[in-house]
C-alpha positions in Angstrom: 45.7 11.5 23.3 42.3 10.0 22.1 40.0 7.9 24.8 39.9 4.7 23.7 36.1 3.2 23.1 34.6 1.0 25.8 34.3 -2.8 25.0 30.8 -4.3 23.3 30.7 -5.9 27.3 31.3 -2.5 29.1 28.5 -0.7 26.4 26.4 -3.4 27.8 27.1 -3.1 31.5 27.1 0.7 31.3 23.4 0.5 29.6 21.7 -2.1 31.3 22.9 -1.1 35.3 21.3 2.1 34.3 19.0 3.9 36.6 15.5 4.2 35.4 16.6 1.4 32.6 17.9 -1.2 34.7 14.5 -2.2 36.2 12.3 -2.9 32.8 15.8 -4.3 31.7 16.0 -6.8 34.0 12.2 -7.6 34.5 11.8 -7.8 30.7 14.8 -10.7 30.6 12.5 -12.7 33.5 9.0 -12.4 31.8 10.2 -13.9 28.7 12.3 -16.9 30.1 9.0 -19.3 28.7 8.7 -18.2 25.0 11.6 -20.0 23.8 11.2 -23.5 25.3 7.7 -23.7 25.8 6.4 -25.2 22.7 8.9 -27.8 23.9 7.6 -27.9 27.2 4.5 -28.4 26.4 5.1 -31.7 24.2 7.1 -33.2 27.4 3.9 -32.6 29.5 1.9 -34.4 27.1 4.7 -37.0 27.0 4.9 -37.6 30.9 1.0 -38.2 30.7 1.2 -40.9 28.5 -0.1 -39.2 25.1 1.4 -39.7 21.8 3.7 -37.7 19.6 0.8 -36.7 17.4 -0.9 -35.8 20.3 1.7 -33.4 22.2 2.3 -32.1 18.7 -1.4 -30.7 18.1 -0.8 -29.3 21.5 1.9 -27.5 21.0 0.6 -26.5 17.4 -2.4 -25.2 19.4 -0.1 -23.5 21.6 1.5 -21.5 18.6 -1.8 -21.0 16.9 -3.3 -19.1 19.7 0.1 -17.1 20.5 0.2 -15.9 16.5 -3.0 -15.2 16.5 -3.2 -13.2 19.6 -0.3 -11.3 19.9 -1.2 -8.9 17.5 -4.3 -8.4 19.1 -2.8 -8.2 22.3 -0.2 -5.3 21.2 -2.6 -3.2 19.9 -4.2 -3.1 23.5 -1.0 -2.5 24.7 -0.4 0.8 21.8 -4.3 1.9 22.9 -4.4 1.3 27.0 -0.3 1.3 27.7 1.3 -1.3 28.9 0.1 -1.5 32.5 -3.2 -3.0 32.4 -1.9 -5.7 29.7 1.2 -6.9 31.3 -0.7 -7.0 34.6 -4.0 -9.2 33.2 -1.6 -11.6 30.9 0.9 -11.9 33.5 -1.6 -13.2 35.8 -3.5 -15.4 33.2 -0.7 -16.7 31.0 0.5 -19.2 34.3 -3.3 -19.4 35.6 -3.8 -21.1 31.9 -0.5 -23.1 31.9 -1.2 -24.6 35.7 -4.9 -25.2 34.3 -3.2 -27.6 31.5 -0.7 -29.3 33.9 -4.1 -30.0 35.6 -6.4 -31.2 33.7 -5.1 -34.8 33.6 -4.5 -37.4 31.0 -3.9 -37.2 27.4 -7.7 -38.1 26.2 -8.9 -34.3 28.0 -10.4 -32.3 25.1 -9.7 -28.9 27.0 -5.4 -29.4 26.8 -5.7 -28.3 23.1 -8.0 -25.0 24.6 -5.8 -24.1 27.3 -3.1 -24.2 25.0 -4.5 -22.0 22.7 -5.4 -20.1 25.4 -2.5 -19.5 27.0 -0.3 -18.8 23.7 -2.8 -16.0 23.2 -2.3 -14.5 26.5 1.4 -14.7 26.4 2.8 -11.5 27.7 4.0 -9.1 25.3 6.9 -8.5 27.0 9.3 -9.0 23.8 7.5 -6.5 21.9 7.0 -3.8 24.8 10.4 -4.0 25.9 11.7 -3.4 22.0 8.9 -0.7 21.8 10.5 0.7 25.7 14.2 1.3 23.7 12.5 3.1 21.1 11.0 5.6 23.8 13.2 6.1 26.9 15.6 8.9 26.9 18.8 7.8 24.7 21.4 8.6 23.0 22.0 6.8 19.0 24.5 5.0 19.9 23.0 3.6 23.2 20.1 2.6 21.3 22.2 0.5 18.5 23.7 -0.9 21.9 20.0 -1.8 23.4 19.1 -3.5 20.2 22.1 -5.6 20.2 21.4 -6.3 23.4 17.9 -7.5 22.2 19.1 -9.5 19.6 22.2 -11.2 21.7 19.6 -12.0 24.8 17.3 -14.3 22.0 21.0 -16.3 21.6 21.2 -16.1 24.7 17.9 -17.7 25.7 16.9 -20.1 23.4 20.3 -21.7 24.6 19.8 -21.4 28.1 16.1 -21.3 28.5 16.2 -25.4 27.3 19.0 -25.5 30.0 16.8 -24.3 32.3 14.3 -26.3 31.8 16.3 -29.5 32.2 17.4 -28.2 35.1 14.2 -28.1 36.8 13.3 -31.2 35.6 15.5 -33.1 36.9 14.4 -31.7 40.5 10.3 -32.9 39.5 8.0 -33.6 37.0 7.6 -32.1 33.5 4.3 -30.2 34.5 5.9 -28.9 37.3 8.4 -27.1 35.9 6.4 -25.7 33.0 4.2 -24.5 36.3 7.1 -22.9 37.5 9.1 -21.2 34.3 5.5 -19.8 33.5 5.0 -18.3 36.8 8.5 -17.0 36.6 7.6 -15.6 33.3 4.0 -14.0 34.9 6.1 -12.6 37.4 8.8 -11.4 35.1 5.9 -9.4 33.6 4.1 -7.9 36.6 7.4 -6.8 37.5 8.2 -4.9 33.9 4.4 -3.7 34.4 4.7 -2.2 37.7 8.7 -0.2 37.7 8.4 3.1 37.3 9.7 5.1 34.1 11.3 7.9 33.3 9.3 11.1 33.1 10.1 11.6 29.4 7.9 8.0 28.6 4.4 8.6 29.0 2.7 6.2 30.6 -0.8 6.7 29.5 -2.2 6.4 25.8 -1.5 9.0 23.4 -3.7 11.8 23.1 -3.6 12.0 19.4 -6.2 10.2 17.5 -6.0 6.2 15.9 -4.7 6.1 12.7 -7.1 4.6 10.8 -8.0 1.9 9.3 -7.3 -0.2 11.6 -7.6 -3.4 10.4 -3.7 -3.4 9.0 -2.2 -0.6 12.1 1.1 -0.1 11.7 1.3 -2.5 8.4 0.3 0.6 6.2 3.3 1.9 6.2 5.1 0.5 2.9 8.5 0.2 4.2 7.6 -1.2 7.2 5.9 -3.3 5.4 9.1 -4.0 3.9 11.0 -4.8 6.2 8.7 -7.3 7.5 8.7 -8.7 4.2 12.3 -9.3 4.5 12.1 -10.4 7.7 10.2 -13.0 6.6 12.1 -14.3 3.9 15.2 -14.0 5.5 14.4 -16.5 8.9 13.2 -19.5 6.0 17.0 -20.2 5.8 17.2 -20.9 9.8 14.0 -23.6 8.9 15.6 -25.1 6.2 19.1 -25.6 7.9 16.5 -26.5 11.4 15.8 -29.9 9.1 18.9 -30.0 6.8 21.3 -30.2 10.1 20.4 -33.6 11.8 19.8 -34.9 8.3 23.8 -34.4 7.3 24.9 -35.4 11.1 22.5 -38.6 11.0 23.7 -39.6 7.3 27.5 -39.8 8.7 25.8 -41.7 12.4 26.6 -38.4 14.6 23.0 -37.6 16.0 24.3 -37.5 18.8 26.5 -34.2 18.2 23.0 -32.5 17.1 22.8 -30.2 20.1 26.0 -29.1 20.1 26.7 -28.2 16.5 23.5 -26.7 17.2 25.1 -24.5 20.2 27.7 -23.6 17.5 25.5 -21.4 15.4 24.2 -19.3 18.6 27.3 -18.7 20.4 28.7 -17.6 16.3 25.8 -15.0 16.6 26.4 -14.4 20.1 30.6 -13.4 19.2 29.5 -11.9 16.2 27.4 -9.1 18.6 30.2 -8.8 21.3 33.4 -8.2 18.8 31.5 -6.1 15.9 28.4 -4.9 17.7 30.9 -2.0 17.2 31.0 -1.3 13.7 27.6 -1.0 13.4 28.4 3.1 14.6 29.1 4.1 11.0 26.8 4.3 8.1 23.0 5.1 8.2 21.2 1.5 8.9 19.0 1.3 6.5 22.6 1.6 4.6 24.2 -1.2 6.6 20.9 -3.4 6.2 21.0 -5.2 2.8 25.2 -6.0 3.2 24.4 -7.5 7.0 21.6 -10.0 4.8 24.2 -10.7 2.0 26.5 -11.6 4.4 24.0 -13.5 6.6 23.0 -15.3 3.2 26.5 -16.1 2.8 27.1 -17.6 5.6 23.9 -19.7 5.3 25.7 -21.3 2.1 28.7 -22.1 5.2 27.5 -25.7 5.5 27.8 -26.9 1.7 31.0 -27.1 2.4 30.8 -29.2 5.2 32.2 -32.7 5.0 31.8 -33.6 9.2 30.1 -32.8 12.2 33.5 -30.5 12.9 33.2 -28.5 9.8 29.9 -28.4 10.0 30.1 -27.1 13.2 32.8 -24.4 11.9 30.9 -23.4 9.1 27.5 -22.6 11.3 29.6 -21.2 13.4 30.9 -18.1 11.2 28.2 -18.1 9.1 26.3 -17.3 12.7 28.1 -14.4 13.1 25.8 -11.6 11.1 22.9 -13.0 12.8 22.6 -10.9 15.6 23.7 -7.9 13.9 20.8 -8.9 11.1 18.4 -8.5 14.1 19.4 -5.3 16.2 19.5 -3.3 12.4 15.8 -5.1 12.3 14.8 -3.6 15.2 16.0 0.0 14.8 14.4 0.0 10.9 11.4 -0.8 12.9 11.3 1.5 15.5 12.4 4.5 12.9 9.7 3.9 9.9 6.4 2.5 12.0 4.4 4.9 13.2 5.3 5.9 16.7 1.8 5.0 18.2 1.9 1.8 16.9 5.4 0.7 17.8 4.1 -2.4 20.3 2.1 -4.1 17.5 4.8 -2.6 14.9 7.9 -5.2 16.9 5.0 -7.5 17.6 4.2 -7.9 13.6 7.8 -8.4 12.6 8.3 -10.8 15.3 5.4 -12.3 13.9 7.2 -12.6 10.2 10.6 -14.6 11.4 8.1 -16.9 13.3 6.7 -17.4 9.9 9.4 -17.9 7.9 10.7 -19.8 10.2 7.8 -22.5 9.8 8.4 -22.4 6.4 12.1 -22.8 6.1 11.0 -26.0 8.3 8.2 -26.8 6.2 9.7 -27.2 3.2 13.4 -28.4 4.3 10.7 -31.5 5.7 10.2 -31.9 1.8 13.3 -31.6 0.7 15.6 -33.4 2.8 14.5 -37.0 2.3 14.4 -37.1 -1.7 17.4 -34.4 -2.7 19.5 -34.4 0.7 20.8 -32.1 3.4 22.9 -30.0 0.7 20.2 -29.7 -1.2 19.1 -27.9 1.7 21.7 -26.2 2.2 21.6 -24.9 -0.9 18.3 -23.8 -1.0 19.2 -21.8 2.4 21.6 -19.7 0.2 19.1 -19.4 -2.5 16.6 -17.5 -0.5 19.1 -15.6 1.9 20.4 -14.3 -1.4 16.8 -13.9 -2.8 16.5 -11.6 0.8 19.3 -9.6 0.1 18.2 -8.5 -3.5 14.9 -7.3 -1.8 16.5 -5.4 0.8 18.9 -3.6 -1.7 15.7 -3.0 -3.4 13.9 -1.7 -0.3 16.9 0.9 0.9 15.4 3.8 -0.2 11.9 2.8 1.3 13.1 1.8 4.5 15.7 5.3 4.7 12.5 7.0 5.1 11.8 7.8 9.1 8.2 8.0 9.8 6.2 11.4 10.1 7.6 12.9 13.5 4.3 14.2 14.1 3.2 10.3 15.1 6.3 9.6 17.0 4.1 9.8 20.2 4.7 7.8 23.3 2.4 5.5 24.5 
């Protein structure tokens, strides 16, 4: 009689309560709380201080620009110097920069965009640090897959939960104090992640092997990682497109008030996909599963074309969102396999940036299309772009099956 495999929730619990894993895993959750709400929070701060939406958008854009330009450089320092000094420095500098931004005063203060940019640059690299640690921690293959599935699920939970936490803090006081509180909490999480002791198998110092050259491209010198990043960027475009098409669809039917609930269906579908289908990822090699998952994601992105009401749109998003966390977990696993082991933190940072850029491109294109062509045209564009990403993933499958050379898989 064979024992029944544990459910996905029990797998998560077994992994996240393990000695020497629980510390970094849970500190990383705390340190990532600001990541998914700070752009929105800055808009609220500027508006609270009397600034226009244009001014608020400028401040938020400078924050995002700083994050995009600074994160690869910060991640490179983690790979060169180790996680501890970088997390300690950014864990202190980040809340300090945001506290100065809040205290800088009125909407006409010229320092606000500069401080927003600085805060974006020194955002603690908790995402990429933890994902690179999962690749180095002494785990079995199925446990590592569970770890990356947890990372994907955590993203969905934070996207839904972090803004709710901000709203709760704002009920107690102002948006400015809420921003400082969340930033301080995130900084404390980074300090905790920096000071947590790791298993002896995970080196605390930078690798002793020579750094690869040239350094300009870093881990993107790998053709396999470059191909994966391209697939990730292209597959993120439908998310940006749907971000514009969903409210336009609801607005056209006089149901703008249901936008938040309908959006939540998307995240709920992804989370349920991770919980229900996570065990199905233990079979074929990840580079073989990945294109099929991207294809399933593309089909899901096209389901809103069938929607005729807010209810059916919510259902389409919930069903279509099921593969999202599985795609994300597979992407993280592939990054850990194809990237140079000495540059894992930077590799995960480039992967995250690829999705941010793809999402931003989708939002821009969706904004240009939605008024002249209507939301259904944007839904169609999301399906077409998703299919193009799947086609690229199938084309890159042989490349993604190649692991980085063993001699460069060194811990940092």
